[in-house]
Gaussian input, Z-matrix of N, CA and C with variables (Angstrom, degrees):
# hf/3-21g

backbone

0 1
 N
 C     1     B1
 C     2     B2     1     A1
 N     3     B3     2     A2     1     D1
 C     4     B4     3     A3     2     D2
 C     5     B5     4     A4     3     D3
 N     6     B6     5     A5     4     D4
 C     7     B7     6     A6     5     D5
 C     8     B8     7     A7     6     D6
 N     9     B9     8     A8     7     D7
 C    10    B10     9     A9     8     D8
 C    11    B11    10    A10     9     D9
 N    12    B12    11    A11    10    D10
 C    13    B13    12    A12    11    D11
 C    14    B14    13    A13    12    D12
 N    15    B15    14    A14    13    D13
 C    16    B16    15    A15    14    D14
 C    17    B17    16    A16    15    D15
 N    18    B18    17    A17    16    D16
 C    19    B19    18    A18    17    D17
 C    20    B20    19    A19    18    D18
 N    21    B21    20    A20    19    D19
 C    22    B22    21    A21    20    D20
 C    23    B23    22    A22    21    D21
 N    24    B24    23    A23    22    D22
 C    25    B25    24    A24    23    D23
 C    26    B26    25    A25    24    D24
 N    27    B27    26    A26    25    D25
 C    28    B28    27    A27    26    D26
 C    29    B29    28    A28    27    D27
 N    30    B30    29    A29    28    D28
 C    31    B31    30    A30    29    D29
 C    32    B32    31    A31    30    D30
 N    33    B33    32    A32    31    D31
 C    34    B34    33    A33    32    D32
 C    35    B35    34    A34    33    D33
 N    36    B36    35    A35    34    D34
 C    37    B37    36    A36    35    D35
 C    38    B38    37    A37    36    D36
 N    39    B39    38    A38    37    D37
 C    40    B40    39    A39    38    D38
 C    41    B41    40    A40    39    D39
 N    42    B42    41    A41    40    D40
 C    43    B43    42    A42    41    D41
 C    44    B44    43    A43    42    D42
 N    45    B45    44    A44    43    D43
 C    46    B46    45    A45    44    D44
 C    47    B47    46    A46    45    D45
 N    48    B48    47    A47    46    D46
 C    49    B49    48    A48    47    D47
 C    50    B50    49    A49    48    D48
 N    51    B51    50    A50    49    D49
 C    52    B52    51    A51    50    D50
 C    53    B53    52    A52    51    D51
 N    54    B54    53    A53    52    D52
 C    55    B55    54    A54    53    D53
 C    56    B56    55    A55    54    D54
 N    57    B57    56    A56    55    D55
 C    58    B58    57    A57    56    D56
 C    59    B59    58    A58    57    D57
 N    60    B60    59    A59    58    D58
 C    61    B61    60    A60    59    D59
 C    62    B62    61    A61    60    D60
 N    63    B63    62    A62    61    D61
 C    64    B64    63    A63    62    D62
 C    65    B65    64    A64    63    D63
 N    66    B66    65    A65    64    D64
 C    67    B67    66    A66    65    D65
 C    68    B68    67    A67    66    D66
 N    69    B69    68    A68    67    D67
 C    70    B70    69    A69    68    D68
 C    71    B71    70    A70    69    D69
 N    72    B72    71    A71    70    D70
 C    73    B73    72    A72    71    D71
 C    74    B74    73    A73    72    D72
 N    75    B75    74    A74    73    D73
 C    76    B76    75    A75    74    D74
 C    77    B77    76    A76    75    D75
 N    78    B78    77    A77    76    D76
 C    79    B79    78    A78    77    D77
 C    80    B80    79    A79    78    D78
 N    81    B81    80    A80    79    D79
 C    82    B82    81    A81    80    D80
 C    83    B83    82    A82    81    D81
 N    84    B84    83    A83    82    D82
 C    85    B85    84    A84    83    D83
 C    86    B86    85    A85    84    D84
 N    87    B87    86    A86    85    D85
 C    88    B88    87    A87    86    D86
 C    89    B89    88    A88    87    D87
 N    90    B90    89    A89    88    D88
 C    91    B91    90    A90    89    D89
 C    92    B92    91    A91    90    D90
 N    93    B93    92    A92    91    D91
 C    94    B94    93    A93    92    D92
 C    95    B95    94    A94    93    D93
 N    96    B96    95    A95    94    D94
 C    97    B97    96    A96    95    D95
 C    98    B98    97    A97    96    D96
 N    99    B99    98    A98    97    D97
 C   100   B100    99    A99    98    D98
 C   101   B101   100   A100    99    D99
 N   102   B102   101   A101   100   D100
 C   103   B103   102   A102   101   D101
 C   104   B104   103   A103   102   D102
 N   105   B105   104   A104   103   D103
 C   106   B106   105   A105   104   D104
 C   107   B107   106   A106   105   D105
 N   108   B108   107   A107   106   D106
 C   109   B109   108   A108   107   D107
 C   110   B110   109   A109   108   D108
 N   111   B111   110   A110   109   D109
 C   112   B112   111   A111   110   D110
 C   113   B113   112   A112   111   D111
 N   114   B114   113   A113   112   D112
 C   115   B115   114   A114   113   D113
 C   116   B116   115   A115   114   D114
 N   117   B117   116   A116   115   D115
 C   118   B118   117   A117   116   D116
 C   119   B119   118   A118   117   D117
 N   120   B120   119   A119   118   D118
 C   121   B121   120   A120   119   D119
 C   122   B122   121   A121   120   D120
 N   123   B123   122   A122   121   D121
 C   124   B124   123   A123   122   D122
 C   125   B125   124   A124   123   D123
 N   126   B126   125   A125   124   D124
 C   127   B127   126   A126   125   D125
 C   128   B128   127   A127   126   D126
 N   129   B129   128   A128   127   D127
 C   130   B130   129   A129   128   D128
 C   131   B131   130   A130   129   D129
 N   132   B132   131   A131   130   D130
 C   133   B133   132   A132   131   D131
 C   134   B134   133   A133   132   D132
 N   135   B135   134   A134   133   D133
 C   136   B136   135   A135   134   D134
 C   137   B137   136   A136   135   D135
 N   138   B138   137   A137   136   D136
 C   139   B139   138   A138   137   D137
 C   140   B140   139   A139   138   D138
 N   141   B141   140   A140   139   D139
 C   142   B142   141   A141   140   D140
 C   143   B143   142   A142   141   D141
 N   144   B144   143   A143   142   D142
 C   145   B145   144   A144   143   D143
 C   146   B146   145   A145   144   D144
 N   147   B147   146   A146   145   D145
 C   148   B148   147   A147   146   D146
 C   149   B149   148   A148   147   D147
 N   150   B150   149   A149   148   D148
 C   151   B151   150   A150   149   D149
 C   152   B152   151   A151   150   D150
 N   153   B153   152   A152   151   D151
 C   154   B154   153   A153   152   D152
 C   155   B155   154   A154   153   D153
 N   156   B156   155   A155   154   D154
 C   157   B157   156   A156   155   D155
 C   158   B158   157   A157   156   D156
 N   159   B159   158   A158   157   D157
 C   160   B160   159   A159   158   D158
 C   161   B161   160   A160   159   D159
 N   162   B162   161   A161   160   D160
 C   163   B163   162   A162   161   D161
 C   164   B164   163   A163   162   D162
 N   165   B165   164   A164   163   D163
 C   166   B166   165   A165   164   D164
 C   167   B167   166   A166   165   D165
 N   168   B168   167   A167   166   D166
 C   169   B169   168   A168   167   D167
 C   170   B170   169   A169   168   D168
 N   171   B171   170   A170   169   D169
 C   172   B172   171   A171   170   D170
 C   173   B173   172   A172   171   D171
 N   174   B174   173   A173   172   D172
 C   175   B175   174   A174   173   D173
 C   176   B176   175   A175   174   D174
 N   177   B177   176   A176   175   D175
 C   178   B178   177   A177   176   D176
 C   179   B179   178   A178   177   D177
 N   180   B180   179   A179   178   D178
 C   181   B181   180   A180   179   D179
 C   182   B182   181   A181   180   D180
 N   183   B183   182   A182   181   D181
 C   184   B184   183   A183   182   D182
 C   185   B185   184   A184   183   D183
 N   186   B186   185   A185   184   D184
 C   187   B187   186   A186   185   D185
 C   188   B188   187   A187   186   D186
 N   189   B189   188   A188   187   D187
 C   190   B190   189   A189   188   D188
 C   191   B191   190   A190   189   D189
 N   192   B192   191   A191   190   D190
 C   193   B193   192   A192   191   D191
 C   194   B194   193   A193   192   D192
 N   195   B195   194   A194   193   D193
 C   196   B196   195   A195   194   D194
 C   197   B197   196   A196   195   D195
 N   198   B198   197   A197   196   D196
 C   199   B199   198   A198   197   D197
 C   200   B200   199   A199   198   D198
 N   201   B201   200   A200   199   D199
 C   202   B202   201   A201   200   D200
 C   203   B203   202   A202   201   D201
 N   204   B204   203   A203   202   D202
 C   205   B205   204   A204   203   D203
 C   206   B206   205   A205   204   D204
 N   207   B207   206   A206   205   D205
 C   208   B208   207   A207   206   D206
 C   209   B209   208   A208   207   D207
 N   210   B210   209   A209   208   D208
 C   211   B211   210   A210   209   D209
 C   212   B212   211   A211   210   D210
 N   213   B213   212   A212   211   D211
 C   214   B214   213   A213   212   D212
 C   215   B215   214   A214   213   D213
 N   216   B216   215   A215   214   D214
 C   217   B217   216   A216   215   D215
 C   218   B218   217   A217   216   D216
 N   219   B219   218   A218   217   D217
 C   220   B220   219   A219   218   D218
 C   221   B221   220   A220   219   D219
 N   222   B222   221   A221   220   D220
 C   223   B223   222   A222   221   D221
 C   224   B224   223   A223   222   D222
 N   225   B225   224   A224   223   D223
 C   226   B226   225   A225   224   D224
 C   227   B227   226   A226   225   D225
 N   228   B228   227   A227   226   D226
 C   229   B229   228   A228   227   D227
 C   230   B230   229   A229   228   D228
 N   231   B231   230   A230   229   D229
 C   232   B232   231   A231   230   D230
 C   233   B233   232   A232   231   D231
 N   234   B234   233   A233   232   D232
 C   235   B235   234   A234   233   D233
 C   236   B236   235   A235   234   D234
 N   237   B237   236   A236   235   D235
 C   238   B238   237   A237   236   D236
 C   239   B239   238   A238   237   D237
 N   240   B240   239   A239   238   D238
 C   241   B241   240   A240   239   D239
 C   242   B242   241   A241   240   D240
 N   243   B243   242   A242   241   D241
 C   244   B244   243   A243   242   D242
 C   245   B245   244   A244   243   D243
 N   246   B246   245   A245   244   D244
 C   247   B247   246   A246   245   D245
 C   248   B248   247   A247   246   D246
 N   249   B249   248   A248   247   D247
 C   250   B250   249   A249   248   D248
 C   251   B251   250   A250   249   D249
 N   252   B252   251   A251   250   D250
 C   253   B253   252   A252   251   D251
 C   254   B254   253   A253   252   D252
 N   255   B255   254   A254   253   D253
 C   256   B256   255   A255   254   D254
 C   257   B257   256   A256   255   D255
 N   258   B258   257   A257   256   D256
 C   259   B259   258   A258   257   D257
 C   260   B260   259   A259   258   D258
 N   261   B261   260   A260   259   D259
 C   262   B262   261   A261   260   D260
 C   263   B263   262   A262   261   D261
 N   264   B264   263   A263   262   D262
 C   265   B265   264   A264   263   D263
 C   266   B266   265   A265   264   D264
 N   267   B267   266   A266   265   D265
 C   268   B268   267   A267   266   D266
 C   269   B269   268   A268   267   D267
 N   270   B270   269   A269   268   D268
 C   271   B271   270   A270   269   D269
 C   272   B272   271   A271   270   D270
 N   273   B273   272   A272   271   D271
 C   274   B274   273   A273   272   D272
 C   275   B275   274   A274   273   D273
 N   276   B276   275   A275   274   D274
 C   277   B277   276   A276   275   D275
 C   278   B278   277   A277   276   D276
 N   279   B279   278   A278   277   D277
 C   280   B280   279   A279   278   D278
 C   281   B281   280   A280   279   D279
 N   282   B282   281   A281   280   D280
 C   283   B283   282   A282   281   D281
 C   284   B284   283   A283   282   D282
 N   285   B285   284   A284   283   D283
 C   286   B286   285   A285   284   D284
 C   287   B287   286   A286   285   D285
 N   288   B288   287   A287   286   D286
 C   289   B289   288   A288   287   D287
 C   290   B290   289   A289   288   D288
 N   291   B291   290   A290   289   D289
 C   292   B292   291   A291   290   D290
 C   293   B293   292   A292   291   D291
 N   294   B294   293   A293   292   D292
 C   295   B295   294   A294   293   D293
 C   296   B296   295   A295   294   D294
 N   297   B297   296   A296   295   D295
 C   298   B298   297   A297   296   D296
 C   299   B299   298   A298   297   D297
 N   300   B300   299   A299   298   D298
 C   301   B301   300   A300   299   D299
 C   302   B302   301   A301   300   D300
 N   303   B303   302   A302   301   D301
 C   304   B304   303   A303   302   D302
 C   305   B305   304   A304   303   D303
 N   306   B306   305   A305   304   D304
 C   307   B307   306   A306   305   D305
 C   308   B308   307   A307   306   D306
 N   309   B309   308   A308   307   D307
 C   310   B310   309   A309   308   D308
 C   311   B311   310   A310   309   D309
 N   312   B312   311   A311   310   D310
 C   313   B313   312   A312   311   D311
 C   314   B314   313   A313   312   D312
 N   315   B315   314   A314   313   D313
 C   316   B316   315   A315   314   D314
 C   317   B317   316   A316   315   D315
 N   318   B318   317   A317   316   D316
 C   319   B319   318   A318   317   D317
 C   320   B320   319   A319   318   D318
 N   321   B321   320   A320   319   D319
 C   322   B322   321   A321   320   D320
 C   323   B323   322   A322   321   D321
 N   324   B324   323   A323   322   D322
 C   325   B325   324   A324   323   D323
 C   326   B326   325   A325   324   D324
 N   327   B327   326   A326   325   D325
 C   328   B328   327   A327   326   D326
 C   329   B329   328   A328   327   D327
 N   330   B330   329   A329   328   D328
 C   331   B331   330   A330   329   D329
 C   332   B332   331   A331   330   D330
 N   333   B333   332   A332   331   D331
 C   334   B334   333   A333   332   D332
 C   335   B335   334   A334   333   D333
 N   336   B336   335   A335   334   D334
 C   337   B337   336   A336   335   D335
 C   338   B338   337   A337   336   D336

   B1=1.4563
   B2=1.5275
   B3=1.3196
   B4=1.4581
   B5=1.5304
   B6=1.3204
   B7=1.4662
   B8=1.5319
   B9=1.3369
   B10=1.4765
   B11=1.5220
   B12=1.3291
   B13=1.4600
   B14=1.5243
   B15=1.3291
   B16=1.4605
   B17=1.5202
   B18=1.3175
   B19=1.4661
   B20=1.5283
   B21=1.3233
   B22=1.4637
   B23=1.5331
   B24=1.3175
   B25=1.4640
   B26=1.5267
   B27=1.3220
   B28=1.4535
   B29=1.5250
   B30=1.3238
   B31=1.4681
   B32=1.5281
   B33=1.3251
   B34=1.4681
   B35=1.5354
   B36=1.3266
   B37=1.4685
   B38=1.5203
   B39=1.3220
   B40=1.4610
   B41=1.5231
   B42=1.3183
   B43=1.4677
   B44=1.5270
   B45=1.3322
   B46=1.4675
   B47=1.5231
   B48=1.3276
   B49=1.4661
   B50=1.5196
   B51=1.3263
   B52=1.4691
   B53=1.5276
   B54=1.3150
   B55=1.4692
   B56=1.5260
   B57=1.3366
   B58=1.4685
   B59=1.5253
   B60=1.3121
   B61=1.4619
   B62=1.5204
   B63=1.3089
   B64=1.4621
   B65=1.5286
   B66=1.3230
   B67=1.4657
   B68=1.5305
   B69=1.3201
   B70=1.4649
   B71=1.5252
   B72=1.3382
   B73=1.4667
   B74=1.5342
   B75=1.3282
   B76=1.4753
   B77=1.5268
   B78=1.3405
   B79=1.4664
   B80=1.5211
   B81=1.3219
   B82=1.4708
   B83=1.5252
   B84=1.3455
   B85=1.4635
   B86=1.5187
   B87=1.3194
   B88=1.4624
   B89=1.5320
   B90=1.3138
   B91=1.4769
   B92=1.5298
   B93=1.3221
   B94=1.4660
   B95=1.5270
   B96=1.3290
   B97=1.4611
   B98=1.5328
   B99=1.3261
   B100=1.4676
   B101=1.5287
   B102=1.3386
   B103=1.4682
   B104=1.5299
   B105=1.3168
   B106=1.4630
   B107=1.5269
   B108=1.3336
   B109=1.4636
   B110=1.5218
   B111=1.3297
   B112=1.4682
   B113=1.5257
   B114=1.3252
   B115=1.4611
   B116=1.5262
   B117=1.3139
   B118=1.4681
   B119=1.5329
   B120=1.3312
   B121=1.4662
   B122=1.5306
   B123=1.3273
   B124=1.4561
   B125=1.5105
   B126=1.3361
   B127=1.4628
   B128=1.5222
   B129=1.3285
   B130=1.4657
   B131=1.5143
   B132=1.3224
   B133=1.4611
   B134=1.5208
   B135=1.3325
   B136=1.4638
   B137=1.5303
   B138=1.3263
   B139=1.4564
   B140=1.5214
   B141=1.3154
   B142=1.4675
   B143=1.5323
   B144=1.3228
   B145=1.4608
   B146=1.5276
   B147=1.3124
   B148=1.4613
   B149=1.5257
   B150=1.3203
   B151=1.4663
   B152=1.5317
   B153=1.3225
   B154=1.4625
   B155=1.5225
   B156=1.3203
   B157=1.4672
   B158=1.5251
   B159=1.3294
   B160=1.4680
   B161=1.5239
   B162=1.3124
   B163=1.4630
   B164=1.5281
   B165=1.3341
   B166=1.4574
   B167=1.5293
   B168=1.3249
   B169=1.4632
   B170=1.5283
   B171=1.3446
   B172=1.4687
   B173=1.5301
   B174=1.3239
   B175=1.4644
   B176=1.5227
   B177=1.3125
   B178=1.4642
   B179=1.5172
   B180=1.3099
   B181=1.4672
   B182=1.5273
   B183=1.3289
   B184=1.4661
   B185=1.5199
   B186=1.3157
   B187=1.4661
   B188=1.5218
   B189=1.3253
   B190=1.4647
   B191=1.5280
   B192=1.3147
   B193=1.4683
   B194=1.5264
   B195=1.3339
   B196=1.4674
   B197=1.5155
   B198=1.3101
   B199=1.4629
   B200=1.5266
   B201=1.3294
   B202=1.4697
   B203=1.5165
   B204=1.3097
   B205=1.4663
   B206=1.5245
   B207=1.3338
   B208=1.4624
   B209=1.5210
   B210=1.3334
   B211=1.4726
   B212=1.5194
   B213=1.3099
   B214=1.4703
   B215=1.5293
   B216=1.3256
   B217=1.4675
   B218=1.5231
   B219=1.3429
   B220=1.4670
   B221=1.5175
   B222=1.3121
   B223=1.4615
   B224=1.5307
   B225=1.3216
   B226=1.4626
   B227=1.5320
   B228=1.3350
   B229=1.4636
   B230=1.5272
   B231=1.3171
   B232=1.4761
   B233=1.5257
   B234=1.3084
   B235=1.4636
   B236=1.5317
   B237=1.3361
   B238=1.4670
   B239=1.5222
   B240=1.3321
   B241=1.4587
   B242=1.5208
   B243=1.3284
   B244=1.4644
   B245=1.5320
   B246=1.3231
   B247=1.4704
   B248=1.5292
   B249=1.3210
   B250=1.4598
   B251=1.5242
   B252=1.3073
   B253=1.4619
   B254=1.5284
   B255=1.3210
   B256=1.4592
   B257=1.5285
   B258=1.3299
   B259=1.4561
   B260=1.5326
   B261=1.3311
   B262=1.4637
   B263=1.5228
   B264=1.3415
   B265=1.4641
   B266=1.5412
   B267=1.3227
   B268=1.4634
   B269=1.5258
   B270=1.3076
   B271=1.4664
   B272=1.5269
   B273=1.3342
   B274=1.4695
   B275=1.5275
   B276=1.3302
   B277=1.4602
   B278=1.5108
   B279=1.3273
   B280=1.4719
   B281=1.5254
   B282=1.3243
   B283=1.4701
   B284=1.5208
   B285=1.3330
   B286=1.4617
   B287=1.5295
   B288=1.3224
   B289=1.4651
   B290=1.5259
   B291=1.3197
   B292=1.4695
   B293=1.5191
   B294=1.3320
   B295=1.4642
   B296=1.5296
   B297=1.3222
   B298=1.4594
   B299=1.5168
   B300=1.3142
   B301=1.4683
   B302=1.5246
   B303=1.3293
   B304=1.4675
   B305=1.5317
   B306=1.3263
   B307=1.4689
   B308=1.5278
   B309=1.3254
   B310=1.4689
   B311=1.5224
   B312=1.3183
   B313=1.4701
   B314=1.5253
   B315=1.3132
   B316=1.4671
   B317=1.5154
   B318=1.3132
   B319=1.4494
   B320=1.5247
   B321=1.3236
   B322=1.4569
   B323=1.5194
   B324=1.3072
   B325=1.4662
   B326=1.5328
   B327=1.3274
   B328=1.4658
   B329=1.5171
   B330=1.3395
   B331=1.4495
   B332=1.5193
   B333=1.3170
   B334=1.4575
   B335=1.5275
   B336=1.3188
   B337=1.4676
   B338=1.5083
   A1=107.69
   A2=116.47
   A3=120.32
   A4=110.59
   A5=114.73
   A6=120.30
   A7=110.38
   A8=117.21
   A9=120.47
   A10=110.99
   A11=116.65
   A12=120.42
   A13=110.76
   A14=115.80
   A15=120.41
   A16=110.68
   A17=117.11
   A18=120.33
   A19=111.76
   A20=117.14
   A21=120.14
   A22=110.11
   A23=117.06
   A24=120.59
   A25=111.12
   A26=116.88
   A27=120.48
   A28=110.70
   A29=117.05
   A30=121.29
   A31=110.44
   A32=116.46
   A33=119.98
   A34=111.04
   A35=117.21
   A36=120.93
   A37=110.57
   A38=116.39
   A39=121.05
   A40=110.26
   A41=117.09
   A42=120.79
   A43=110.31
   A44=117.02
   A45=120.26
   A46=110.72
   A47=117.14
   A48=121.09
   A49=111.47
   A50=116.85
   A51=120.64
   A52=110.44
   A53=117.08
   A54=120.92
   A55=109.74
   A56=116.87
   A57=120.71
   A58=111.07
   A59=117.62
   A60=120.51
   A61=111.10
   A62=117.00
   A63=120.92
   A64=110.05
   A65=116.15
   A66=120.15
   A67=111.37
   A68=117.13
   A69=120.68
   A70=110.85
   A71=115.99
   A72=119.95
   A73=109.57
   A74=115.88
   A75=120.28
   A76=112.82
   A77=117.33
   A78=119.86
   A79=112.76
   A80=116.75
   A81=121.88
   A82=110.91
   A83=113.70
   A84=118.96
   A85=113.18
   A86=117.09
   A87=124.35
   A88=112.15
   A89=115.97
   A90=119.30
   A91=111.73
   A92=118.02
   A93=122.18
   A94=108.24
   A95=116.60
   A96=122.31
   A97=113.78
   A98=117.84
   A99=120.41
   A100=111.77
   A101=119.68
   A102=117.61
   A103=112.72
   A104=117.57
   A105=120.87
   A106=110.94
   A107=116.53
   A108=120.45
   A109=111.73
   A110=116.95
   A111=120.97
   A112=109.89
   A113=116.92
   A114=121.07
   A115=111.16
   A116=116.32
   A117=120.48
   A118=110.74
   A119=116.96
   A120=120.70
   A121=110.81
   A122=117.16
   A123=120.66
   A124=113.14
   A125=116.70
   A126=119.17
   A127=111.10
   A128=117.20
   A129=119.74
   A130=111.50
   A131=116.70
   A132=121.24
   A133=111.04
   A134=116.92
   A135=120.79
   A136=110.68
   A137=117.46
   A138=119.91
   A139=112.60
   A140=117.54
   A141=119.53
   A142=109.57
   A143=116.87
   A144=120.16
   A145=111.33
   A146=116.31
   A147=120.55
   A148=110.41
   A149=117.13
   A150=120.10
   A151=111.30
   A152=117.30
   A153=120.47
   A154=111.59
   A155=116.92
   A156=119.26
   A157=111.31
   A158=116.41
   A159=120.36
   A160=112.31
   A161=117.68
   A162=121.10
   A163=110.93
   A164=116.42
   A165=120.69
   A166=112.17
   A167=117.10
   A168=121.32
   A169=111.09
   A170=116.86
   A171=119.85
   A172=111.75
   A173=115.44
   A174=121.94
   A175=112.26
   A176=117.70
   A177=121.11
   A178=112.59
   A179=116.44
   A180=120.87
   A181=109.93
   A182=116.81
   A183=120.87
   A184=110.10
   A185=116.33
   A186=119.56
   A187=111.45
   A188=117.28
   A189=119.97
   A190=111.14
   A191=116.52
   A192=120.59
   A193=110.19
   A194=117.05
   A195=122.29
   A196=110.98
   A197=116.69
   A198=118.86
   A199=111.54
   A200=117.51
   A201=120.10
   A202=112.80
   A203=116.28
   A204=120.15
   A205=110.08
   A206=116.21
   A207=120.20
   A208=112.59
   A209=116.78
   A210=120.70
   A211=110.62
   A212=116.72
   A213=120.47
   A214=110.50
   A215=117.69
   A216=120.19
   A217=112.19
   A218=117.48
   A219=120.02
   A220=110.21
   A221=116.53
   A222=120.29
   A223=110.42
   A224=117.24
   A225=120.60
   A226=111.09
   A227=116.99
   A228=120.47
   A229=109.88
   A230=116.93
   A231=120.42
   A232=111.28
   A233=116.39
   A234=121.32
   A235=110.37
   A236=116.12
   A237=120.79
   A238=111.35
   A239=117.40
   A240=123.34
   A241=112.31
   A242=115.91
   A243=120.24
   A244=113.35
   A245=116.27
   A246=121.86
   A247=112.67
   A248=117.22
   A249=120.86
   A250=109.08
   A251=115.61
   A252=121.76
   A253=111.35
   A254=115.27
   A255=122.67
   A256=108.40
   A257=116.50
   A258=119.16
   A259=108.91
   A260=116.05
   A261=120.08
   A262=113.10
   A263=120.46
   A264=118.07
   A265=112.69
   A266=117.54
   A267=120.21
   A268=110.79
   A269=116.20
   A270=120.61
   A271=110.64
   A272=116.74
   A273=120.37
   A274=110.63
   A275=116.58
   A276=120.49
   A277=112.28
   A278=116.63
   A279=120.68
   A280=110.60
   A281=116.31
   A282=120.21
   A283=111.60
   A284=116.60
   A285=120.28
   A286=111.56
   A287=116.68
   A288=120.27
   A289=109.88
   A290=116.63
   A291=121.17
   A292=109.75
   A293=116.85
   A294=120.60
   A295=110.64
   A296=116.95
   A297=120.75
   A298=112.47
   A299=116.65
   A300=120.62
   A301=110.19
   A302=117.27
   A303=121.01
   A304=110.50
   A305=117.36
   A306=120.89
   A307=110.21
   A308=117.32
   A309=120.36
   A310=110.22
   A311=116.79
   A312=120.33
   A313=113.44
   A314=117.14
   A315=118.92
   A316=113.56
   A317=118.67
   A318=119.90
   A319=115.62
   A320=119.06
   A321=119.75
   A322=111.11
   A323=115.81
   A324=120.94
   A325=110.74
   A326=116.76
   A327=121.08
   A328=112.47
   A329=117.81
   A330=121.29
   A331=111.85
   A332=118.93
   A333=120.43
   A334=109.71
   A335=114.95
   A336=117.27
   A337=111.39
   D1=134.82
   D2=-179.08
   D3=-74.12
   D4=161.44
   D5=179.10
   D6=-64.64
   D7=-36.76
   D8=178.31
   D9=-63.66
   D10=-42.89
   D11=177.82
   D12=-64.10
   D13=-39.64
   D14=178.81
   D15=-60.66
   D16=-45.18
   D17=179.30
   D18=-67.59
   D19=-33.14
   D20=175.18
   D21=-64.24
   D22=-44.28
   D23=177.65
   D24=-63.44
   D25=-38.58
   D26=177.35
   D27=-64.24
   D28=-42.29
   D29=178.06
   D30=-62.28
   D31=-42.09
   D32=178.66
   D33=-66.70
   D34=-36.13
   D35=176.05
   D36=-62.87
   D37=-40.45
   D38=179.31
   D39=-65.59
   D40=-44.65
   D41=179.16
   D42=-62.36
   D43=-43.19
   D44=178.84
   D45=-61.73
   D46=-39.80
   D47=179.35
   D48=-67.64
   D49=-39.08
   D50=177.89
   D51=-64.85
   D52=-43.30
   D53=177.39
   D54=-62.34
   D55=-44.08
   D56=-178.81
   D57=-64.09
   D58=-42.03
   D59=-179.31
   D60=-68.55
   D61=-37.93
   D62=176.37
   D63=-64.11
   D64=-42.69
   D65=177.79
   D66=-67.36
   D67=-31.68
   D68=178.20
   D69=-60.07
   D70=-42.39
   D71=176.40
   D72=-62.48
   D73=-43.58
   D74=-178.57
   D75=-70.82
   D76=-19.52
   D77=-178.42
   D78=-71.23
   D79=-14.64
   D80=178.35
   D81=52.85
   D82=57.67
   D83=178.91
   D84=70.33
   D85=33.44
   D86=-178.04
   D87=62.02
   D88=29.38
   D89=177.79
   D90=-96.23
   D91=-7.47
   D92=177.51
   D93=-115.08
   D94=125.76
   D95=-169.72
   D96=-61.93
   D97=-56.56
   D98=-172.74
   D99=-61.86
   D100=-50.80
   D101=177.31
   D102=-61.20
   D103=-31.89
   D104=178.06
   D105=-65.76
   D106=-43.17
   D107=177.77
   D108=-65.37
   D109=-40.23
   D110=177.25
   D111=-62.63
   D112=-39.21
   D113=179.04
   D114=-61.26
   D115=-51.46
   D116=-177.85
   D117=-63.47
   D118=-45.35
   D119=-179.98
   D120=-64.97
   D121=-41.89
   D122=-179.20
   D123=-64.40
   D124=-44.52
   D125=177.39
   D126=-67.18
   D127=-38.45
   D128=177.14
   D129=-59.92
   D130=-48.84
   D131=178.26
   D132=-61.92
   D133=-42.95
   D134=-179.36
   D135=-58.75
   D136=-44.00
   D137=-178.14
   D138=-71.83
   D139=-35.18
   D140=175.85
   D141=-63.44
   D142=-48.29
   D143=-179.98
   D144=-64.84
   D145=-39.41
   D146=178.24
   D147=-61.94
   D148=-41.18
   D149=-179.81
   D150=-63.33
   D151=-33.35
   D152=178.52
   D153=-68.29
   D154=-35.08
   D155=178.93
   D156=-68.92
   D157=-26.61
   D158=-179.19
   D159=-71.65
   D160=-10.45
   D161=174.03
   D162=-70.59
   D163=-25.25
   D164=-173.40
   D165=-113.01
   D166=-42.85
   D167=-174.80
   D168=-105.14
   D169=152.83
   D170=177.90
   D171=-65.16
   D172=147.28
   D173=-177.06
   D174=-55.42
   D175=-46.69
   D176=-177.69
   D177=-61.20
   D178=-39.86
   D179=179.94
   D180=-69.40
   D181=-46.07
   D182=179.63
   D183=-59.72
   D184=-46.89
   D185=-177.45
   D186=-66.02
   D187=-39.35
   D188=178.99
   D189=-61.59
   D190=-44.17
   D191=179.36
   D192=-68.34
   D193=-48.00
   D194=-177.92
   D195=-59.11
   D196=-50.14
   D197=-177.01
   D198=-72.08
   D199=-40.42
   D200=-179.10
   D201=-63.90
   D202=-51.39
   D203=179.94
   D204=-66.50
   D205=-38.15
   D206=178.45
   D207=-61.01
   D208=-43.73
   D209=178.71
   D210=-60.96
   D211=-45.27
   D212=-179.36
   D213=-63.92
   D214=-45.15
   D215=-179.25
   D216=-67.79
   D217=-41.28
   D218=177.45
   D219=-61.30
   D220=-41.16
   D221=178.83
   D222=-63.54
   D223=-42.54
   D224=178.68
   D225=-63.97
   D226=-43.45
   D227=178.84
   D228=-63.93
   D229=-42.98
   D230=179.55
   D231=-63.91
   D232=-36.03
   D233=178.77
   D234=-65.73
   D235=-44.65
   D236=-177.97
   D237=-78.60
   D238=-50.89
   D239=-170.90
   D240=-76.43
   D241=-45.66
   D242=-174.81
   D243=-105.54
   D244=4.37
   D245=177.87
   D246=57.89
   D247=33.51
   D248=178.13
   D249=-77.27
   D250=128.24
   D251=-175.27
   D252=-73.34
   D253=146.73
   D254=174.13
   D255=-121.94
   D256=126.97
   D257=175.01
   D258=-94.78
   D259=175.77
   D260=-175.91
   D261=-62.42
   D262=-39.40
   D263=176.10
   D264=-61.83
   D265=-37.06
   D266=177.46
   D267=-64.95
   D268=-43.00
   D269=179.12
   D270=-65.25
   D271=-41.49
   D272=177.86
   D273=-62.73
   D274=-43.16
   D275=178.37
   D276=-61.77
   D277=-41.83
   D278=177.27
   D279=-63.73
   D280=-37.89
   D281=176.22
   D282=-61.88
   D283=-39.16
   D284=177.60
   D285=-66.75
   D286=-36.55
   D287=176.42
   D288=-62.64
   D289=-46.98
   D290=178.67
   D291=-60.11
   D292=-43.77
   D293=179.07
   D294=-60.09
   D295=-40.62
   D296=178.59
   D297=-62.71
   D298=-43.28
   D299=178.35
   D300=-64.08
   D301=-40.91
   D302=178.33
   D303=-63.34
   D304=-44.83
   D305=179.42
   D306=-60.34
   D307=-44.32
   D308=178.68
   D309=-58.61
   D310=-47.70
   D311=-175.19
   D312=-72.29
   D313=-34.09
   D314=-177.51
   D315=-87.20
   D316=-33.11
   D317=-168.39
   D318=-118.86
   D319=-16.20
   D320=-177.28
   D321=-77.46
   D322=130.10
   D323=175.75
   D324=-77.23
   D325=-11.06
   D326=179.63
   D327=-72.25
   D328=-20.45
   D329=-175.40
   D330=-75.48
   D331=-41.01
   D332=-179.23
   D333=-84.16
   D334=157.58
   D335=179.14
   D336=-125.09

């Protein structure tokens, strides 16, 4: 599998996880059927896609990117969808997460094989 394909699968895993986490909030403790099904399917897809990326990239790098980008996207979705407020320390922290993901991708020798 090429590195580009691996990153595409990782991006799709992140999107699936963001959708699943958003649906988890909407499931109201798994008391609503459709959001509950979306949650289970989204996490299932996310983990399958994540496992495929681990064939090519190191676990630590994959997890750092997956969790970092996922946190930023979930926060953005929560801000837009659920109107959850973000203060300046939260925004600064998210900026540091993004910076960390960029540093890993641009400068880490662990990413290429």
